[in-house]
C-alpha positions as CSV (number, residue, x, y, z in Angstrom):
1,M,94.6,-248.0,-212.4
2,P,92.4,-251.0,-213.5
3,P,91.8,-251.4,-217.3
4,R,88.3,-249.9,-218.3
5,R,85.4,-251.8,-219.5
6,K,83.6,-251.7,-222.7
7,I,81.6,-249.9,-222.9
8,L,77.8,-250.0,-224.7
9,V,75.9,-246.7,-224.3
10,V,72.3,-247.2,-225.4
11,L,70.5,-244.3,-227.3
12,K,67.0,-243.1,-228.7
13,G,68.5,-242.0,-232.1
14,Y,72.4,-241.4,-233.4
15,P,72.9,-239.0,-234.9
16,R,70.7,-236.0,-233.7
17,L,71.1,-232.5,-234.2
18,S,69.4,-231.5,-231.4
19,E,71.3,-233.4,-229.0
20,T,74.8,-232.1,-228.7
21,F,75.4,-232.2,-225.3
22,I,75.3,-236.1,-225.8
23,A,77.5,-236.1,-228.6
24,Q,79.6,-233.6,-226.7
25,E,79.9,-236.1,-223.9
26,L,80.5,-239.2,-225.4
27,L,83.7,-236.9,-227.3
28,G,84.7,-236.7,-223.8
29,L,84.6,-240.0,-222.4
30,E,86.6,-240.9,-225.4
31,K,89.3,-238.6,-225.2
32,A,89.4,-239.8,-221.4
33,G,90.1,-243.3,-222.7
34,F,86.9,-244.9,-222.7
35,D,86.3,-247.6,-225.0
36,L,82.4,-246.9,-226.2
37,T,80.1,-249.1,-228.7
38,L,76.9,-246.6,-229.4
39,I,73.8,-248.7,-229.3
40,S,71.0,-246.5,-231.4
41,M,67.4,-247.5,-231.1
42,R,66.6,-245.5,-234.2
43,R,68.1,-244.4,-237.6
44,P,68.9,-240.9,-237.9
45,T,66.5,-238.7,-239.5
46,D,68.7,-235.4,-239.5
47,K,70.0,-234.5,-242.7
48,K,73.6,-232.6,-241.5
49,R,75.8,-233.5,-238.6
50,H,77.3,-231.5,-236.8
51,P,81.1,-231.8,-236.6
52,V,81.4,-233.4,-233.3
53,H,79.6,-236.3,-234.7
54,D,82.5,-236.9,-237.2
55,E,85.0,-236.8,-234.1
56,I,83.6,-239.6,-232.3
57,K,85.5,-242.7,-233.5
58,A,82.9,-245.4,-231.4
59,R,81.2,-247.6,-233.6
60,V,77.3,-246.9,-234.1
61,V,74.9,-250.3,-233.7
62,Y,71.5,-250.4,-235.0
63,L,68.7,-252.1,-232.8
64,P,65.3,-253.4,-235.4
65,E,63.4,-249.6,-234.9
66,Y,60.3,-251.8,-235.2
67,L,59.9,-255.4,-234.7
68,H,58.1,-256.4,-237.4
69,E,60.3,-254.5,-239.9
70,E,63.5,-257.5,-239.0
71,P,61.5,-260.1,-237.8
72,I,64.3,-262.8,-238.2
73,R,66.7,-260.3,-236.3
74,V,64.0,-260.3,-233.3
75,L,63.6,-264.7,-233.3
76,K,67.1,-264.8,-233.7
77,G,67.1,-263.0,-230.1
78,L,64.5,-264.5,-228.6
79,I,66.0,-267.7,-229.0
80,A,68.8,-266.4,-227.8
81,G,67.4,-265.5,-224.8
82,F,66.1,-268.8,-223.4
83,S,70.1,-269.8,-222.7
84,K,70.7,-266.9,-221.1
85,P,71.5,-267.0,-217.1
86,G,68.8,-264.0,-216.8
87,F,65.5,-264.6,-219.3
88,K,63.5,-266.3,-216.8
89,A,64.1,-262.7,-214.1
90,L,63.6,-260.5,-217.3
91,I,59.9,-262.3,-218.5
92,K,59.0,-261.6,-214.8
93,R,60.1,-258.0,-214.9
94,F,58.7,-257.8,-218.5
95,L,54.9,-259.2,-216.9
96,A,54.7,-257.1,-213.8
97,D,56.0,-253.9,-216.2
98,L,53.2,-254.4,-219.0
99,P,50.1,-254.0,-216.9
100,R,51.0,-251.0,-216.0
101,D,52.3,-249.9,-219.9
102,L,50.0,-252.3,-222.0
103,S,51.4,-250.9,-225.0
104,R,53.4,-251.8,-228.6
105,N,56.3,-250.0,-226.9
106,R,56.8,-252.3,-223.8
107,F,56.7,-255.4,-226.6
108,R,59.6,-253.6,-228.9
109,R,61.7,-252.9,-225.9
110,L,61.8,-256.2,-224.9
111,G,62.4,-257.0,-228.1
112,Q,65.6,-254.6,-228.5
113,A,66.7,-255.5,-225.5
114,L,66.5,-259.4,-226.6
115,V,68.2,-258.5,-229.9
116,L,71.2,-256.6,-228.1
117,G,71.3,-259.7,-225.6
118,R,72.4,-261.6,-228.2
119,E,74.3,-260.0,-230.3
120,W,75.9,-258.0,-227.8
121,P,78.9,-256.0,-230.1
122,D,82.5,-255.6,-229.2
123,G,82.1,-257.7,-226.2
124,G,80.2,-255.2,-223.8
125,E,81.2,-255.1,-219.9
126,W,78.8,-252.5,-219.0
127,L,75.9,-250.4,-220.3
128,H,74.8,-247.1,-219.7
129,A,71.3,-245.1,-221.2
130,H,71.4,-241.8,-222.0
131,F,67.6,-241.2,-221.3
132,I,65.7,-243.0,-218.3
133,H,62.8,-243.4,-220.3
134,T,62.7,-246.1,-223.4
135,P,66.5,-246.2,-223.6
136,A,67.1,-247.0,-220.2
137,S,64.2,-249.5,-220.5
138,V,66.1,-251.8,-222.9
139,T,69.4,-250.8,-220.7
140,E,67.8,-252.5,-217.7
141,Y,66.1,-255.3,-219.4
142,A,69.5,-256.3,-221.2
143,S,70.9,-255.7,-218.1
144,I,68.6,-258.0,-216.5
145,L,68.9,-260.9,-219.3
146,T,72.8,-261.0,-219.2
147,G,73.4,-259.9,-216.0
148,T,75.9,-256.7,-217.3
149,P,75.6,-253.7,-214.4
150,W,74.7,-250.7,-216.0
151,S,74.0,-247.1,-215.2
152,C,71.6,-243.7,-216.2
153,S,71.8,-240.3,-217.8
154,A,68.9,-238.8,-217.2
155,H,67.5,-235.4,-218.7
156,A,64.5,-233.9,-218.8
157,K,61.4,-234.7,-220.9
158,D,62.4,-238.4,-219.6
159,I,62.0,-237.7,-216.4
160,W,59.0,-235.5,-216.0
161,T,57.2,-238.0,-218.6
162,S,57.8,-241.0,-217.2
163,P,55.3,-242.5,-214.1
164,D,57.0,-242.9,-210.5
165,W,56.6,-246.2,-210.4
166,E,58.7,-247.0,-213.2
167,L,61.3,-244.2,-212.4
168,T,61.6,-245.6,-209.1
169,A,62.2,-249.1,-210.3
170,K,65.0,-248.0,-213.0
171,L,66.6,-246.2,-210.1
172,N,66.6,-249.0,-208.1
173,S,68.0,-251.3,-210.5
174,A,71.3,-248.8,-212.0
175,R,74.3,-248.9,-210.0
176,W,73.5,-244.6,-210.1
177,T,71.8,-242.2,-212.1
178,V,73.4,-238.6,-213.0
179,T,71.2,-236.1,-214.4
180,C,71.6,-232.3,-215.7
181,T,69.4,-230.0,-213.4
182,R,69.1,-229.3,-209.4
183,T,64.9,-229.9,-210.1
184,G,65.6,-233.1,-212.0
185,Y,68.1,-234.3,-209.6
186,E,65.9,-233.4,-206.4
187,H,62.6,-234.9,-207.5
188,M,64.3,-238.5,-208.6
189,R,66.1,-238.8,-205.4
190,T,62.3,-238.7,-203.7
191,L,61.7,-241.4,-205.8
192,T,64.4,-244.1,-204.5
193,S,65.8,-245.2,-201.1
194,R,69.1,-245.0,-203.0
195,K,70.0,-240.8,-202.8
196,D,73.8,-241.8,-202.9
197,A,73.4,-242.7,-206.4
198,V,71.4,-240.2,-207.8
199,H,74.1,-237.5,-208.8
200,L,73.5,-233.6,-210.6
201,S,75.7,-233.4,-213.2
202,Y,75.7,-230.1,-215.7
203,H,76.6,-230.9,-219.1
204,G,78.5,-227.6,-219.4
205,L,79.8,-226.5,-223.1
206,D,83.0,-227.1,-224.7
207,L,84.9,-223.9,-224.4
208,A,87.6,-225.2,-227.3
209,R,84.5,-225.3,-229.8
210,F,82.5,-222.1,-228.8
211,G,85.2,-219.7,-228.3
212,H,85.4,-216.2,-226.5
213,F,83.6,-213.9,-228.7
214,A,86.1,-211.0,-229.6
215,G,83.8,-208.8,-231.4
216,E,81.0,-206.6,-230.3
217,H,77.3,-207.3,-230.5
218,S,75.5,-204.3,-232.1
219,N,74.3,-200.5,-230.5
220,R,70.9,-201.2,-232.0
221,T,68.0,-199.6,-230.1
222,G,65.4,-201.1,-232.1
223,S,64.8,-197.1,-233.9
224,D,65.6,-197.5,-237.0
225,P,63.5,-199.3,-239.2
226,D,66.4,-199.6,-241.5
227,D,68.5,-201.5,-239.0
228,P,65.7,-203.4,-237.4
229,A,67.3,-205.3,-234.0
230,F,68.0,-208.8,-234.2
231,I,66.1,-211.6,-232.3
232,L,67.6,-215.0,-232.4
233,S,66.2,-218.4,-231.1
234,V,67.0,-222.1,-231.4
235,G,65.0,-224.7,-230.3
236,R,63.0,-227.3,-231.6
237,A,59.8,-226.4,-232.6
238,V,57.6,-228.2,-229.8
239,E,55.1,-227.5,-227.2
240,K,57.9,-227.3,-224.1
241,K,59.8,-224.3,-225.8
242,G,56.6,-222.1,-225.9
243,Y,57.3,-220.2,-228.9
244,D,53.6,-219.6,-229.5
245,V,54.7,-217.7,-226.0
246,L,56.9,-215.7,-227.8
247,L,55.3,-214.7,-230.9
248,R,52.2,-213.4,-228.7
249,A,55.1,-211.5,-226.9
250,L,56.9,-210.2,-229.9
251,A,53.0,-209.3,-231.3
252,L,52.8,-206.7,-228.3
253,L,56.0,-204.8,-228.5
254,P,55.2,-201.4,-229.7
255,A,54.5,-200.2,-233.5
256,D,57.9,-198.0,-233.2
257,L,60.0,-200.6,-231.9
258,H,61.7,-202.1,-235.1
259,W,63.3,-206.1,-234.7
260,R,63.5,-208.9,-237.1
261,M,63.6,-212.5,-235.6
262,E,66.0,-215.3,-237.1
263,H,64.2,-219.1,-235.5
264,I,66.9,-222.0,-236.0
265,G,65.3,-225.8,-236.1
266,G,63.0,-228.1,-237.0
267,G,60.2,-229.6,-234.9
268,E,56.3,-230.5,-235.9
269,A,54.7,-227.0,-235.1
270,L,56.7,-225.5,-237.4
271,A,53.5,-225.3,-239.5
272,T,51.5,-224.3,-236.5
273,L,53.6,-221.6,-235.7
274,K,54.2,-219.7,-239.4
275,A,50.5,-219.8,-239.3
276,L,50.1,-218.1,-235.6
277,A,53.2,-215.6,-236.7
278,A,51.1,-214.3,-239.7
279,E,47.2,-214.5,-238.3
280,L,49.6,-211.8,-235.9
281,G,51.0,-209.7,-238.7
282,L,54.5,-210.7,-238.0
283,S,55.5,-212.8,-241.1
284,D,57.7,-210.5,-242.9
285,R,59.7,-209.8,-239.6
286,I,60.6,-213.7,-239.1
287,V,62.9,-215.7,-241.1
288,W,62.4,-220.3,-240.2
289,K,66.0,-221.6,-240.9
290,G,64.8,-224.8,-240.4
291,A,68.3,-227.3,-238.9
292,M,71.4,-225.8,-239.2
293,A,74.9,-227.4,-238.3
294,Q,76.8,-226.0,-235.4
295,E,79.2,-223.7,-237.0
296,D,76.3,-222.0,-238.2
297,V,74.4,-221.5,-235.1
298,L,77.4,-220.3,-233.3
299,D,77.6,-217.4,-236.6
300,H,74.1,-216.8,-235.6
301,Y,75.1,-216.4,-231.5
302,R,78.0,-213.6,-232.6
303,R,75.4,-211.6,-235.0
304,A,72.6,-211.1,-232.8
305,D,71.4,-208.7,-230.7
306,L,70.1,-210.8,-228.3
307,F,68.4,-214.6,-227.5
308,A,64.1,-215.5,-227.0
309,L,63.4,-218.4,-225.2
310,A,60.1,-219.3,-223.5
311,C,60.5,-222.4,-222.1
312,R,57.2,-223.8,-220.6
313,I,56.2,-226.9,-218.7
314,A,53.5,-228.9,-221.7
315,A,50.1,-230.5,-220.9
316,N,51.8,-234.1,-220.9
317,G,54.3,-232.5,-217.9
318,D,57.6,-232.8,-220.7
319,R,60.3,-229.6,-220.2
320,D,63.6,-228.2,-220.3
321,G,66.6,-229.4,-218.2
322,L,68.6,-226.4,-219.2
323,P,68.8,-226.1,-222.8
324,N,71.8,-225.9,-224.1
325,V,71.6,-223.3,-226.6
326,L,71.4,-221.0,-223.6
327,V,74.9,-222.2,-222.2
328,E,75.6,-221.4,-226.0
329,A,74.4,-218.4,-226.5
330,S,75.4,-216.8,-223.3
331,S,79.0,-218.1,-223.7
332,Q,79.3,-215.7,-226.9
333,R,78.4,-212.7,-224.9
334,L,74.8,-212.6,-226.4
335,V,72.0,-211.9,-223.7
336,C,69.3,-214.5,-222.9
337,I,65.8,-214.1,-222.1
338,S,63.9,-216.8,-220.9
339,T,61.6,-218.3,-218.3
340,E,61.6,-219.8,-214.7
341,V,61.2,-223.1,-215.7
342,S,63.4,-226.0,-214.6
343,G,67.3,-225.5,-214.6
344,V,67.0,-221.7,-216.5
345,P,67.4,-220.4,-213.2
346,E,70.3,-222.2,-212.6
347,L,72.0,-220.6,-215.2
348,L,70.2,-216.9,-215.9
349,R,69.9,-214.7,-212.6
350,D,67.4,-211.9,-213.6
351,G,69.1,-208.9,-213.9
352,E,72.8,-210.6,-212.9
353,N,73.2,-212.2,-216.2
354,G,69.8,-212.7,-218.3
355,L,66.7,-211.5,-218.1
356,V,63.8,-214.1,-216.8
357,V,60.2,-213.9,-216.5
358,P,57.0,-216.3,-215.4
359,P,56.6,-218.5,-218.0
360,E,52.9,-218.5,-220.1
361,D,53.3,-214.5,-220.1
362,P,53.9,-212.8,-223.4
363,A,53.2,-209.3,-221.4
364,L,56.0,-209.8,-219.2
365,L,58.3,-211.0,-221.9
366,A,57.1,-208.6,-224.2
367,R,58.5,-205.8,-221.3
368,A,61.9,-207.7,-220.8
369,L,62.4,-208.4,-224.7
370,E,61.7,-204.4,-225.0
371,A,64.0,-203.4,-222.2
372,A,66.9,-205.4,-224.0
373,I,65.9,-203.8,-227.6
374,R,65.8,-200.4,-226.5
375,D,68.8,-200.8,-224.0
376,P,72.3,-201.1,-225.7
377,A,74.4,-201.0,-222.6
378,L,71.8,-203.5,-220.4
379,R,72.8,-206.1,-223.2
380,K,76.4,-205.7,-222.8
381,R,76.7,-205.4,-219.1
382,L,74.3,-208.8,-218.7
383,G,75.4,-210.4,-221.5
384,D,79.4,-209.9,-220.1
385,A,78.2,-211.3,-217.2
386,A,76.5,-214.4,-218.7
387,E,80.1,-215.5,-220.7
388,R,81.8,-215.2,-217.1
389,R,79.2,-217.5,-216.0
390,V,79.1,-220.4,-218.3
391,R,83.3,-220.1,-218.8
392,D,83.5,-220.1,-214.7
393,D,81.0,-222.7,-214.1
394,F,79.5,-224.3,-217.3
395,D,82.8,-226.3,-218.7
396,Y,82.0,-229.8,-219.9
397,H,85.6,-231.0,-218.8
398,S,84.1,-230.7,-215.1
399,S,81.1,-232.8,-215.9
400,I,83.8,-235.3,-218.2
401,R,85.8,-235.6,-214.8
402,Q,82.7,-236.2,-212.7
403,L,81.2,-239.3,-214.8
404,S,84.7,-240.6,-215.4
405,G,85.2,-241.0,-211.7
406,L,81.5,-242.6,-211.3
407,F,83.3,-245.6,-213.9
408,E,86.3,-245.4,-212.8
409,A,84.6,-245.8,-209.3
410,E,82.4,-248.8,-210.3
411,W,86.0,-250.1,-212.2
412,Q,88.0,-250.2,-209.0
413,K,85.4,-252.3,-206.7
414,A,84.9,-255.1,-209.7
415,S,88.6,-255.1,-209.3
């Protein structure tokens, strides 16, 4: 086997509580023997870390988040760029992109790429971007500047909120691109003639970290006001998660049905959602817990009666891929109720291993919630089937093997 190259992995931010699937992949690649350095475009804002972040050994290098904050560093990058083999090609590409994206953000990506090109940590020999929007812009620009090949992992929002012209350019430039849902995979394949360079790779779950739950979920039926059914939801309070739809569905549940909900996650819409809950008369039944560490989330999966997430397509096209929390909850035999958006039906099949309804429909969502609350046997049947599905088809070792194979194939070509 030829020696493995040093990979510079470009990330929007690191570490991030909402992106455990990325951290899990990074750790998996390290365990598979790959030598990584992490290049983060932003400094961390989360106050907590998941245990997986402490297991990753890769060094983290932070680029200037805003160019005006580190002008000397940016200027040094520009001056050094003049002597790089791809400087003229980079400026040509930047000037072609600029009229279609006349924004400060476009200049920021150029500046970050120039800084990366000058500093070039740890003798990087390959570039890999997580997300095909802004991280891939920095990565592609750095690739053009230095002549270093690059690859990309595309996910959800980055695919659906990027213009087709930009996706096409990046798909044609990257050596290969992977994505985590069939809908994203099929969409990207329509945008490039290099269809064989686009690959479907589900993130999967570290099943050692989410071991089999040997206990039992409760037999609550929502009939006892002193022991209400426990609904759990985990996700950022942003439009695509559909929390306003979920709240409206909860407000439609019959008065004789007793339930409580706990929400885990941050997000800019929390205040708005709390106000909506108050308007709907739900405030005394809902606890907003904020962001939590992975081990605490796991404990909630095991104590809850059902999991709900009302995924939707946001006004700007943003949507989930396959929310990792659905895979996590399913691994703990917790029945999940969600919607027919993006990759959700690739995990959950309505009536087989979960309950799946159309998005934007509080009435149908309420009907599914009521059915699950009133019927513990249904919850057990669907939850058991969901765990089997995850353990059979969503072991993250499969995705690590696939990624390893893609990298190894490039090393073979080079040798």
